[in-house]
C-alpha positions in Angstrom: 76.7 102.6 111.8 74.2 100.3 113.2 72.6 97.9 110.8 68.9 96.6 111.4 68.5 93.3 111.6 66.0 91.9 108.7 63.9 89.7 111.1 62.1 92.9 112.7 59.9 93.4 110.3 59.0 89.7 109.9 55.4 88.3 110.5 52.5 90.6 109.0 53.0 94.1 106.9 50.8 95.1 110.1 52.9 94.1 112.5 56.0 95.0 110.0 54.2 98.7 109.9 53.9 98.9 113.6 57.8 97.5 114.0 58.5 100.3 111.8 56.4 103.3 113.4 58.5 102.1 116.7 61.6 102.2 115.6 60.7 105.5 113.6 59.8 107.0 116.8 62.7 105.5 118.5 64.9 107.1 116.9 63.6 110.3 116.7 63.3 110.3 120.1 67.6 109.2 120.6 68.3 112.3 118.3 66.0 114.3 120.8 67.9 113.3 123.6 71.6 114.2 122.1 70.7 117.2 120.7 68.6 118.5 124.0 71.8 118.7 126.7 74.0 120.0 124.2 71.6 123.1 123.9 71.0 123.1 128.1 75.1 123.5 127.9 75.2 126.3 125.6 72.2 128.4 127.5 73.7 127.6 131.0 76.8 128.4 130.2 75.1 131.8 128.4 73.3 132.3 131.7 76.5 132.2 133.8 77.9 134.5 131.7 75.0 136.8 131.9 74.8 137.2 135.5 78.4 137.8 135.8 77.9 140.6 133.2 75.1 141.9 135.7 77.6 141.4 138.7 80.2 143.6 137.3 82.4 140.2 137.3 84.9 140.5 134.6 86.7 137.6 135.5 83.8 135.4 135.3 82.7 137.1 131.8 86.0 137.1 130.6 85.8 133.2 130.4 83.3 132.9 128.2 85.0 135.8 125.5 86.5 134.4 122.6 90.5 134.0 122.5 90.7 135.8 119.4 88.7 138.9 121.1 90.6 139.1 123.7 94.0 138.6 121.6 92.3 141.6 119.7 91.3 144.0 122.9 95.5 143.7 123.8 94.6 140.3 126.6 93.7 139.7 129.5 94.2 142.5 131.7 93.9 144.7 128.8 90.0 143.7 128.8 90.1 143.7 132.7 91.3 147.5 132.5 88.7 148.4 129.8 85.6 146.1 131.4 86.5 148.2 135.0 86.7 151.2 133.1 83.2 150.8 131.8 81.6 149.4 134.8 82.7 152.6 136.6 81.2 155.0 133.8 78.1 153.1 133.7 77.4 153.3 137.3 78.4 156.9 136.9 75.2 156.9 135.4 72.9 155.3 137.6 73.3 152.2 135.1 72.8 148.4 136.3 71.5 145.6 134.2 68.8 144.5 135.8 67.6 141.7 134.0 68.8 139.4 131.0 66.8 136.8 129.2 68.6 133.7 127.2 66.3 132.4 124.6 66.8 129.0 123.3 69.9 128.1 120.8 69.5 127.2 116.8 69.9 124.9 114.9 74.5 123.5 116.1 76.4 123.4 112.9 79.8 121.9 113.1 82.3 123.8 110.6 85.9 123.2 110.6 85.7 120.9 113.9 83.9 123.9 116.0 80.6 124.2 116.7 78.5 127.0 116.5 75.0 128.5 116.9 73.6 131.5 118.0 70.8 132.2 120.5 68.6 135.3 121.3 69.6 137.6 124.4 67.3 140.3 125.9 69.2 142.9 128.1 67.4 145.1 130.3 69.2 148.0 131.5 68.2 150.9 133.7 69.8 154.2 134.0 69.1 157.6 135.5 67.7 159.0 132.6 66.0 155.7 131.3 65.1 152.4 130.8 66.1 150.4 128.2 65.7 147.1 126.7 68.3 145.9 124.1 67.4 142.3 121.6 70.7 141.0 120.3 71.9 137.3 118.7 74.5 135.8 120.7 77.2 133.8 118.6 78.1 130.6 120.1 81.3 129.0 119.1 83.0 125.3 121.2 86.5 124.1 120.0 86.3 121.0 122.3 83.4 119.4 121.2 80.3 121.4 123.5 82.2 120.9 126.7 83.0 125.0 126.8 81.0 127.5 124.8 82.5 131.1 124.2 79.9 134.1 123.0 80.6 136.9 120.5 
């Protein structure tokens, strides 16, 4: 933690107040600057996952699946098989994902060396019998300090 030298508040009270306001503003900007890139990374990776879903790119989509979800499904190969089957059935009914909107992440929290947040997602789907818009919330988890994110 950095300490603030006492001498920056030396001089008149008005000048000290001005310096304190400038210091507070600088601290808020510095803090916001660190949070913004993390939010951009989360949203960017969520959008990449959404594009993969819309394109039927199972390989890319599965990169964003949490390892415990892949394990529960029976492994990567089983996930690939299930996704291929679901895509075929979806297309047989004339289905297509037409749009995926990703909202801004909520406050990022740290719990047991894992970063976590949530973000809203709106998915528009067209089928031969109805057009559907689904609103959901993604849970985002990072085990490597925010470099890579998994979505549940």
